[in-house]
FIZA-665591 format. One line per field, with one value per residue (C-alpha): residue in three letters; residue number from 1; y, z, x. Coordinates in Angstrom, 3 decimals. Last residue first. Example, Ala and Ser with C-alpha at 12.3 -4.5 7.8 and 13.67 -1.06 7.14 Angstrom:
<vomars>
r SER, ALA;
k 2, 1;
c2 -1.060, -4.500;
c3 7.140, 7.800;
c1 13.670, 12.300;
</vomars>
This chain:
<vomars>
r LYS, GLY, GLY, GLU, PHE, ARG, VAL, HIS, ILE, SER, ASN, ALA, HIS, ALA, THR, LEU, GLN, GLU, ALA, LYS, ALA, PHE, THR, GLU, ILE, ASP, ASN, HIS, VAL, PRO, GLU, LEU, ALA, GLU, ARG, SER, TYR, SER, ILE, ILE, SER, SER, LYS, LYS, ILE, PHE, ASP, ASP, VAL, GLY, LEU, PRO, SER, PHE, PHE, LYS, ALA, THR, GLY, ASN, THR, PRO, LEU, VAL, HIS, ASN, PRO, GLY, ALA, PHE, TYR, ASP, GLY, LEU, PRO, GLU, SER, SER, TYR, GLU, GLY, LEU, PHE, ILE, ALA, GLY, ALA, ASN, LYS, ILE, LYS, THR, MET, VAL, GLY, PHE, PRO, ASP, LYS, THR, VAL, ILE, GLU, LEU, HIS, GLU, SER, ALA, ILE, GLU, ASN, ALA, VAL, GLU, VAL, ALA, GLU, ASP, ILE, SER, LYS, ALA, VAL, LEU, ILE, TYR, GLY, TYR, ASN, ASP, LEU, SER, LYS, GLN, ILE, ILE, GLU, ARG, ARG, SER, LEU, GLN, THR, LEU, PHE, GLU, ASP, ILE, GLN, SER, SER, VAL, GLN, GLU, ALA, LEU, LYS, ASP, SER, THR, THR, VAL, LEU, ILE, ALA, SER, ALA, MET, GLU, ASP, HIS, GLU, ALA, GLN, SER, LEU, LEU, ASP, ALA, ALA, VAL, TYR, ARG, PRO, ASN, ALA, THR, GLU, ASP, ALA, ILE, VAL, LEU, ILE, GLU, SER, PRO, GLY, ALA, VAL, SER, ASP, ILE, SER, VAL, TYR, GLY, PHE, VAL, ALA, LYS, LYS, ALA, LEU, ALA, VAL, TYR, ILE, ASN, GLY, PRO, GLY, VAL, ILE, LYS, ASP, VAL, LYS, PRO, VAL, SER, ALA, THR, GLY, TYR, ALA, MET, ALA, ALA, ILE, ALA, GLN, ALA, GLY, GLY, ALA, LYS, TYR, ILE, VAL, ASP, VAL, GLY, ALA, GLU, LYS, ALA, ALA, VAL, LEU, THR, THR, PRO, TYR, VAL, LYS, GLY, ASN, ARG, ASP, PRO, PRO, THR, CYS, MET, ILE, ILE, GLN, GLU, VAL, GLY, ALA, VAL, LYS, ALA, PRO, MET, VAL, ASN, MET, LEU, VAL, SER, SER, PRO, TYR, ALA, ALA, LYS, GLY, GLY, PRO, VAL, TYR, VAL, GLY, VAL, ARG, SER, LEU, ALA, SER, VAL, LYS, GLN, GLY, LEU, ILE, THR, GLY, ASP, PRO, LYS, SER, ASP, PHE, TRP, SER, TYR, GLN, LYS, GLN, LYS, ALA, HIS, TYR, ASP, ARG, ILE, ASN, VAL, LEU, SER, LYS, ARG, ILE, VAL, ALA, LEU, LEU, LYS, GLU, ASP, VAL, GLN, ALA, TYR, ALA, GLU, ASP, ILE, GLU, GLU, GLN, THR, VAL, VAL, ILE, ASN, GLN, GLU, ASN, ILE, ASP, ALA, LYS, ASP, PHE, ASN, LYS, THR, TYR, GLU, PHE, LEU, ALA, LYS, ASP, GLY, ASP, ALA, LYS, VAL, ASN, GLU, LEU, ILE, GLU, ALA, VAL, ALA, GLN, GLU, PHE, GLN, GLY, TYR, SER, ASN, PRO, SER, ARG, LYS, LEU, LEU, ASN, GLU, LEU, ILE, ASN, THR, LYS, SER, GLU, GLU, THR, LEU, LYS, VAL, ILE, ARG, MET;
k 432, 431, 430, 429, 428, 427, 426, 425, 424, 423, 422, 421, 420, 419, 418, 417, 416, 415, 414, 413, 412, 411, 410, 409, 408, 407, 406, 405, 404, 403, 402, 401, 400, 399, 398, 397, 396, 395, 394, 393, 392, 391, 390, 389, 388, 387, 386, 385, 384, 383, 382, 381, 380, 379, 378, 377, 376, 375, 374, 373, 372, 371, 370, 369, 368, 367, 366, 365, 364, 363, 362, 361, 360, 359, 358, 357, 356, 355, 354, 353, 352, 351, 350, 349, 348, 347, 346, 345, 344, 343, 342, 341, 340, 339, 338, 337, 336, 335, 334, 333, 332, 331, 330, 329, 328, 327, 326, 325, 324, 323, 322, 321, 320, 319, 318, 317, 316, 315, 314, 313, 312, 311, 310, 309, 308, 307, 306, 305, 304, 303, 302, 301, 300, 299, 298, 297, 296, 295, 294, 293, 292, 291, 290, 289, 288, 287, 286, 285, 284, 283, 282, 281, 280, 279, 278, 277, 276, 275, 274, 273, 272, 271, 270, 269, 268, 267, 266, 265, 264, 263, 262, 261, 260, 259, 258, 257, 256, 255, 254, 253, 252, 251, 250, 249, 248, 247, 246, 245, 244, 243, 242, 241, 240, 239, 238, 237, 236, 235, 234, 233, 232, 231, 230, 229, 228, 227, 226, 225, 224, 223, 222, 221, 220, 219, 218, 217, 216, 215, 214, 213, 212, 211, 210, 209, 208, 207, 206, 205, 204, 203, 202, 201, 200, 199, 198, 197, 196, 195, 194, 193, 192, 191, 190, 189, 188, 187, 186, 185, 184, 183, 182, 181, 180, 179, 178, 177, 176, 175, 174, 173, 172, 171, 170, 169, 168, 167, 166, 165, 164, 163, 162, 161, 160, 159, 158, 157, 156, 155, 154, 153, 152, 151, 150, 149, 148, 147, 146, 145, 144, 143, 142, 141, 140, 139, 138, 137, 136, 135, 134, 133, 132, 131, 130, 129, 128, 127, 126, 125, 124, 123, 122, 121, 120, 119, 118, 117, 116, 115, 114, 113, 112, 111, 110, 109, 108, 107, 106, 105, 104, 103, 102, 101, 100, 99, 98, 97, 96, 95, 94, 93, 92, 91, 90, 89, 88, 87, 86, 85, 84, 83, 82, 81, 80, 79, 78, 77, 76, 75, 74, 73, 72, 71, 70, 69, 68, 67, 66, 65, 64, 63, 62, 61, 60, 59, 58, 57, 56, 55, 54, 53, 52, 51, 50, 49, 48, 47, 46, 45, 44, 43, 42, 41, 40, 39, 38, 37, 36, 35, 34, 33, 32, 31, 30, 29, 28, 27, 26, 25, 24, 23, 22, 21, 20, 19, 18, 17, 16, 15, 14, 13, 12, 11, 10, 9, 8, 7, 6, 5, 4, 3, 2, 1;
c2 -5.278, -7.953, -10.364, -10.774, -8.074, -7.561, -10.987, -12.313, -10.228, -11.958, -15.233, -15.450, -15.115, -17.439, -19.966, -20.257, -23.078, -21.269, -21.455, -20.399, -17.011, -16.345, -16.788, -14.644, -11.882, -12.110, -12.114, -8.949, -7.306, -4.874, -4.108, -3.198, 0.219, 1.153, -0.029, 2.369, 1.206, 2.385, 0.713, 2.431, 0.419, 0.926, 1.813, 1.895, 4.368, 4.264, 2.518, 4.511, 7.274, 5.707, 2.993, 2.133, -0.625, -4.495, -6.978, -7.481, -4.833, -8.160, -9.159, -9.254, -5.523, -3.345, 0.267, 2.607, 5.587, 7.424, 9.916, 13.719, 14.429, 14.501, 11.985, 8.170, 9.620, 12.083, 9.329, 7.069, 9.432, 11.617, 13.644, 10.975, 10.510, 8.816, 7.227, 4.380, 3.611, 0.226, -1.583, -3.769, -3.095, -0.940, -0.475, 3.053, 3.797, 2.903, 5.709, 8.186, 7.488, 7.996, 8.006, 5.925, 6.360, 4.365, 3.889, 1.077, 1.126, -1.810, -4.022, -6.134, -8.872, -10.367, -6.783, -5.579, -8.684, -7.854, -4.144, -5.078, -7.557, -4.686, -2.364, -4.598, -7.429, -7.437, -7.109, -7.810, -6.082, -7.876, -7.555, -10.013, -11.903, -10.325, -6.600, -6.952, -8.194, -5.382, -2.741, -3.816, -3.622, -0.359, 1.481, 4.580, 4.874, 5.926, 2.853, 1.595, 4.477, 3.266, -0.219, 1.010, 2.876, -0.029, -1.976, 0.919, 1.540, -2.299, -2.463, 1.058, -0.681, -3.858, -1.524, -2.762, -2.400, -4.172, -2.806, -4.681, -3.918, -5.903, -5.599, -8.554, -7.083, -4.013, -0.667, 0.302, -1.654, 0.828, 4.120, 1.762, 1.129, 4.993, 5.880, 3.223, 4.768, 8.369, 7.709, 5.538, 8.579, 6.810, 7.314, 3.805, 2.504, 1.893, 0.255, 0.392, -1.906, -1.440, -3.295, -2.933, -5.832, -7.721, -5.694, -7.573, -5.224, -2.414, -4.324, -4.897, -5.791, -9.073, -10.466, -9.774, -10.507, -13.113, -11.178, -7.923, -10.253, -11.650, -8.227, -7.008, -9.905, -9.812, -6.196, -3.190, -1.186, 0.817, 0.345, -1.271, -0.848, -0.687, -0.057, -1.957, 0.904, 0.685, 1.267, -1.289, -3.682, -3.870, -6.980, -5.460, -2.556, -4.299, -7.335, -5.337, -3.610, -6.990, -7.895, -5.227, -1.756, 0.089, 3.823, 4.868, 7.928, 9.520, 11.702, 11.863, 14.952, 15.242, 17.580, 15.832, 12.525, 14.101, 15.930, 12.576, 10.547, 13.169, 13.026, 9.068, 7.838, 7.552, 4.898, 5.317, 1.675, 2.965, 3.116, 1.302, 3.098, 2.779, 5.435, 6.406, 8.009, 8.860, 9.836, 9.136, 11.927, 10.344, 13.088, 12.569, 8.676, 9.630, 11.858, 9.194, 6.665, 8.681, 11.234, 8.432, 6.680, 9.927, 10.529, 7.235, 6.833, 4.435, 1.455, 0.204, 2.221, 1.146, 3.020, 1.303, 3.505, 2.162, 3.474, 4.554, 5.394, 4.455, 7.046, 6.458, 6.653, 5.895, 4.646, 4.740, 3.515, 5.400, 3.681, 5.738, 5.365, 8.579, 7.407, 8.156, 7.715, 8.602, 9.395, 9.319, 10.936, 9.629, 11.454, 10.811, 14.343, 15.104, 12.659, 14.492, 17.805, 15.930, 14.361, 17.790, 19.819, 17.077, 17.434, 20.988, 20.653, 18.019, 20.140, 22.966, 20.379, 19.522, 22.854, 23.731, 20.710, 18.638, 18.630, 21.450, 19.695, 16.425, 18.206, 20.039, 16.284, 14.971, 17.676, 16.958, 13.453, 10.089, 7.548, 4.310, 6.006, 5.448, 2.429, 1.132, 0.899, -0.041, -0.373, -2.965, -2.999, -6.878, -7.872, -4.596, -4.406, -7.854, -7.586, -4.228, -6.080, -9.133, -7.287, -4.596, -7.330, -10.812, -13.001, -11.073, -10.042, -13.704, -14.903, -12.483, -13.120, -16.926, -16.605, -14.356, -16.917, -19.763, -17.667, -17.154, -20.375, -19.793, -17.149, -17.797, -15.965, -13.091, -12.919, -12.522, -16.095, -14.835, -12.713, -16.086, -17.622, -14.500, -14.455, -18.203, -17.724, -14.806, -16.394, -19.432, -17.321, -15.173, -11.967, -11.870, -11.579, -9.001, -9.347, -6.235;
c3 -51.519, -53.207, -53.009, -49.002, -47.710, -44.148, -43.986, -43.551, -40.289, -38.417, -40.549, -38.880, -35.455, -35.995, -37.490, -34.329, -34.980, -33.607, -37.259, -38.681, -36.637, -37.800, -41.186, -40.956, -39.361, -42.332, -45.027, -43.263, -43.454, -46.700, -46.092, -42.637, -43.214, -46.112, -44.683, -41.564, -38.517, -34.598, -31.721, -28.234, -25.349, -21.989, -18.974, -15.221, -12.566, -8.545, -8.461, -11.256, -9.006, -6.452, -4.053, -4.123, -6.789, -7.069, -8.815, -6.818, -4.361, -3.091, -1.151, 2.378, 1.858, -1.243, 0.004, 1.143, 2.101, -1.096, -2.427, -0.829, 1.662, 4.804, 6.964, 5.930, 3.329, 5.886, 8.464, 6.577, 6.652, 3.802, 5.792, 5.251, 1.567, -0.530, 0.600, -1.850, -1.923, -2.430, -3.046, -6.217, -8.729, -7.003, -9.393, -9.990, -6.383, -5.674, -8.256, -6.405, -2.910, -3.636, -0.516, 1.229, 3.218, 1.078, 2.632, 1.549, 2.575, 1.722, 1.436, -1.887, 0.284, -3.230, -4.332, -0.935, -1.142, -4.447, -3.487, -0.520, -2.590, -4.824, -2.173, -1.156, 1.361, 3.078, 6.932, 7.920, 11.010, 11.205, 12.961, 12.439, 15.610, 18.268, 16.377, 16.623, 20.179, 21.338, 19.319, 21.183, 24.486, 23.693, 22.836, 24.878, 23.596, 25.986, 27.216, 23.813, 22.101, 24.038, 22.823, 19.171, 19.660, 20.397, 17.474, 15.129, 16.461, 16.066, 12.253, 11.537, 12.747, 10.634, 7.497, 4.194, 5.552, 5.382, 7.956, 8.673, 10.289, 10.360, 11.731, 13.306, 16.996, 15.935, 14.516, 16.677, 14.734, 11.654, 13.419, 15.290, 11.925, 11.403, 14.622, 14.149, 10.847, 12.223, 15.365, 13.211, 10.823, 7.269, 5.832, 6.433, 4.084, 4.260, 2.805, 4.961, 4.806, 6.408, 7.099, 8.115, 8.610, 5.523, 3.373, 1.140, -1.519, -3.355, -3.544, -6.282, -5.442, -6.013, -7.187, -4.226, -1.032, 0.302, 0.156, 1.694, 4.660, 5.160, 5.512, 7.674, 10.176, 10.091, 11.170, 8.990, 5.912, 3.350, 0.275, -0.967, -4.908, -6.564, -3.543, -2.160, -0.199, 3.631, 5.400, 3.541, 3.236, 0.367, -0.869, -0.557, 1.545, 4.155, 3.919, 4.630, 7.596, 9.030, 8.880, 11.473, 11.698, 11.150, 12.039, 8.654, 7.162, 4.070, 1.319, 2.143, 1.012, 2.419, 4.941, 6.178, 6.451, 8.088, 10.611, 11.481, 11.940, 14.157, 16.298, 16.872, 16.416, 18.855, 19.539, 23.145, 23.044, 20.423, 16.828, 14.127, 10.773, 7.723, 4.766, 1.916, -1.499, -4.188, -7.819, -7.932, -9.780, -10.158, -7.758, -5.327, -5.438, -5.014, -1.821, -0.135, 0.924, 1.716, 3.780, 5.779, 6.525, 7.757, 10.112, 12.044, 15.320, 17.991, 20.029, 18.042, 15.002, 11.525, 8.518, 5.634, 2.374, 0.255, -3.484, -5.597, -9.193, -10.349, -12.575, -16.333, -18.873, -22.466, -24.682, -28.263, -31.776, -35.131, -38.238, -41.227, -43.993, -43.119, -39.580, -35.960, -32.479, -29.354, -26.021, -22.750, -19.767, -16.873, -13.629, -11.980, -11.592, -9.432, -7.262, -6.130, -5.789, -3.772, -1.455, -0.694, -0.295, 2.179, 4.029, 4.485, 5.535, 8.069, 9.547, 10.190, 11.821, 14.050, 14.771, 15.732, 18.219, 17.375, 20.081, 18.468, 14.866, 16.410, 17.607, 14.091, 12.655, 15.261, 14.415, 10.835, 11.446, 11.185, 9.681, 11.956, 14.182, 13.087, 11.164, 14.250, 16.509, 19.838, 20.557, 22.430, 19.497, 19.131, 20.123, 19.532, 15.900, 15.282, 15.939, 14.105, 10.738, 11.190, 11.488, 8.766, 6.016, 6.970, 4.127, 2.901, 6.538, 7.646, 5.084, 5.628, 9.364, 8.817, 6.354, 8.615, 11.286, 8.974, 7.284, 10.996, 10.944, 7.657, 8.871, 6.753, 3.887, 5.978, 5.507, 8.343, 7.928, 4.858, 6.736, 8.301, 4.871, 3.673, 6.659, 6.131, 2.550, 3.098, 5.899, 3.628, 0.904, 2.886, 4.757, 8.056, 10.756, 13.394, 16.075, 17.618;
c1 -18.873, -16.595, -19.351, -19.063, -16.698, -18.277, -19.512, -15.809, -14.794, -17.897, -17.326, -13.656, -14.836, -17.959, -15.168, -13.400, -11.212, -7.820, -6.525, -9.757, -9.595, -5.823, -6.865, -10.088, -7.769, -5.218, -7.761, -9.444, -5.992, -6.317, -10.157, -10.114, -8.416, -10.606, -13.659, -13.019, -11.489, -12.109, -10.551, -10.422, -9.038, -10.441, -8.265, -9.021, -7.982, -7.629, -4.294, -2.608, -2.805, -0.288, 0.155, 3.919, 4.877, 4.680, 6.876, 10.331, 8.891, 6.900, 9.626, 7.760, 6.479, 5.061, 4.624, 1.814, 4.074, 3.249, 5.657, 4.872, 7.959, 5.853, 4.649, 6.340, 8.694, 10.412, 9.944, 12.507, 15.508, 16.559, 19.305, 22.072, 21.645, 19.284, 15.836, 14.431, 11.057, 9.400, 12.519, 13.824, 16.267, 18.915, 22.201, 21.229, 20.803, 24.473, 25.612, 23.074, 24.426, 28.067, 29.932, 27.307, 24.101, 21.242, 18.121, 15.741, 12.278, 9.829, 12.805, 13.528, 15.401, 17.126, 17.840, 19.457, 21.404, 22.918, 23.405, 25.416, 27.584, 28.061, 28.990, 31.979, 32.808, 29.425, 28.867, 25.054, 23.438, 20.413, 16.958, 13.943, 13.442, 15.663, 15.471, 11.648, 11.664, 13.894, 11.520, 8.532, 10.118, 11.673, 8.549, 9.090, 12.758, 15.665, 17.277, 16.855, 18.751, 22.000, 21.887, 21.210, 24.115, 26.449, 25.004, 25.655, 29.146, 30.135, 28.608, 30.286, 33.493, 33.067, 32.789, 30.988, 27.413, 24.389, 21.823, 18.505, 15.605, 12.253, 9.031, 7.215, 7.493, 5.378, 6.180, 9.017, 11.505, 10.791, 12.349, 14.749, 16.618, 16.590, 17.896, 20.799, 21.761, 21.684, 23.869, 26.246, 27.140, 27.743, 31.305, 32.131, 29.819, 25.887, 23.080, 20.007, 16.938, 13.758, 10.637, 7.004, 4.790, 2.962, 0.444, -2.141, -1.947, -4.231, -7.630, -10.156, -13.565, -15.529, -12.056, -10.217, -12.626, -10.360, -7.273, -8.761, -10.082, -6.543, -5.264, -7.877, -7.722, -3.888, -4.297, -4.900, -3.557, -5.710, -7.382, -10.679, -11.717, -14.955, -16.928, -20.110, -22.371, -22.367, -25.660, -27.862, -25.124, -22.532, -20.568, -17.084, -17.461, -19.166, -16.844, -13.883, -15.739, -16.455, -12.792, -11.820, -13.398, -16.681, -17.914, -18.267, -17.020, -18.581, -17.200, -13.439, -11.798, -8.290, -9.017, -12.103, -10.129, -7.260, -9.665, -11.436, -8.261, -6.836, -10.108, -9.828, -13.369, -16.249, -18.964, -18.345, -16.543, -13.914, -14.785, -13.079, -12.546, -14.416, -13.877, -15.723, -14.402, -16.742, -16.133, -12.340, -10.625, -7.137, -5.797, -8.578, -7.706, -4.030, -5.062, -6.952, -4.505, -1.576, -3.497, -5.619, -2.468, -0.777, -3.710, -2.722, -4.334, -2.877, -3.688, -7.013, -7.985, -6.874, -8.016, -9.745, -10.361, -13.121, -13.388, -16.268, -16.351, -13.015, -11.384, -11.302, -8.616, -9.766, -6.883, -6.515, -6.806, -8.262, -7.560, -9.449, -6.841, -5.206, -4.248, -5.556, -4.042, -5.989, -4.872, -6.784, -4.889, -2.510, -1.857, 1.562, 2.636, -0.388, 0.925, 3.776, 1.523, -1.244, 1.341, 3.070, -0.145, -1.374, 1.749, 1.318, -2.433, -1.430, 1.372, -1.294, -3.434, -0.703, 0.105, -3.547, -3.728, -6.861, -9.868, -11.720, -11.280, -12.882, -15.754, -16.388, -16.086, -18.787, -21.210, -20.813, -21.734, -19.939, -22.021, -22.644, -25.315, -28.796, -27.981, -26.593, -23.475, -23.202, -19.712, -17.949, -15.206, -14.982, -18.449, -20.504, -18.789, -19.459, -23.224, -23.362, -21.725, -23.907, -27.358, -25.763, -25.499, -26.884, -25.778, -22.229, -21.733, -22.067, -19.914, -17.139, -16.939, -16.813, -14.234, -12.345, -12.338, -11.387, -8.597, -6.811, -4.914, -3.542, -1.322, 1.853, 0.321, 0.080, 3.984, 6.317, 7.769, 9.230, 11.763, 13.134, 13.815, 15.547, 17.759, 18.912, 19.476, 21.698, 23.567, 24.349, 25.132, 27.361, 27.329, 29.068, 26.300, 26.017, 23.591, 21.845;
</vomars>
C-alpha cells in the first residue's frame, strides 16, 4: 500500500482523486436512468415487469410481485438459527439506540394568550430499497427499517430484486419480517425506485425512499427527489484511520481492508504520525491479502483509492481527516477521546483499538447508513429524524396580537404586500 508524506499538494491530489468516486461523476448513466423512470411513470406495472424480465430474468406480474407469507416461512426454514439469533440481538441494539433520538411535539403558552409549538408527525409510508445481486444484506434491512419503526411510520414497504426464479434472499426476507416491514415487493434497480416514487397499480407511492444500491439506483433516487424525499445519494464505502505509534498495526491493517473489500471504488486511508507504523501496516496488508477471499477487489481498491499518509502531528492528521470527512473514522491513539473532540466531519467515529468499523456495520446500534464522499461536512447518519416531519403551531389571542399588529403591517408594507398588511389591519378596524 502506497505511503505518502502529507503535504498540501498531496492532500489536494488525494481529495481530487476521492471526489471522482461521487455518483455525480457518472453522468453517462443518467440518460438510461431517466428513460427507465419515464417509462415506469407512464406505463406503471407494464414497464416495471418488463424491466424485471430484462434485467433480473424473472417473470414477475401482479399476481406474484408481493412476497407471500409462505415464502417468508420458507425463508425462515433456510436461515441458520445462530444467524437468526444474531439478527434479533442486533435489532434490539439498533432499536434501543434510535429510541433515544425520538422527538415529541411541544407547546409553549404565555399569559397573554400566545401559544407557539411544534407538532411532530411520522411519515405515512416509506419505501426501503435493499440490493440483491451478488450478496444479501440483512444488516441494511435492519438499519433502514428500525429508525422508521421507532419514528412511528404507518406503513413500511420494501423493494428488492428477485433472482431468475422469482425468489428473494432468505436472509433479506427474515430480516425484513423481524424488523416489521409491512409489504415486500420483488422489484429492483431504477425501475423499483420509479415504482415507489410515482406509484403503480401494484406498488404504492411512498413519501420517502431510503436504502443503498448501485449507480443506477443512486441516480434514480437523485432524479425522483422532489416527487418523494430520499435519504441521500450514497457513494462508495470509505474508512479513514487516525493512528499514532501506540496503535496495533495488525488491527489497523485489518480495519482498512474491511472497507476495501466492498468494491473497487472503496477508499481506505491511514493517517499516522509514525513512520514505523506506516511500514508495519503496509506489510501487514500484504500478508492479509494472501489470505482474504476478495483480494482482487481489495487490491484494485487500494491501488486506486488507498493511502497511508504520514503526518507531522496529530493536529495535522485531524486537519486532513476533517477535510476528507470520511464515512467511517477510527481513532486509535493514546488519547482517542481527546482527538475525537477535534473532529468536526465524520459519519461515524470509532474510538479505541477494540471499536473496529464492522462493530458499527452490524451490531452496536448506531446506524450504518452514513454520509459519503465528503458529505459528512453537512449530512448526518440515517436516524429517526429522517422519518418524521414537523409542523409549526401558532395561536394568538386578540390581546396578544393587538400590541404587535402595527409592527406586522409595517413589515408587510415594506415588502409591498398590502394584502398581507390588510389581513392584520381588518382585525383592528375602528379600534374594535
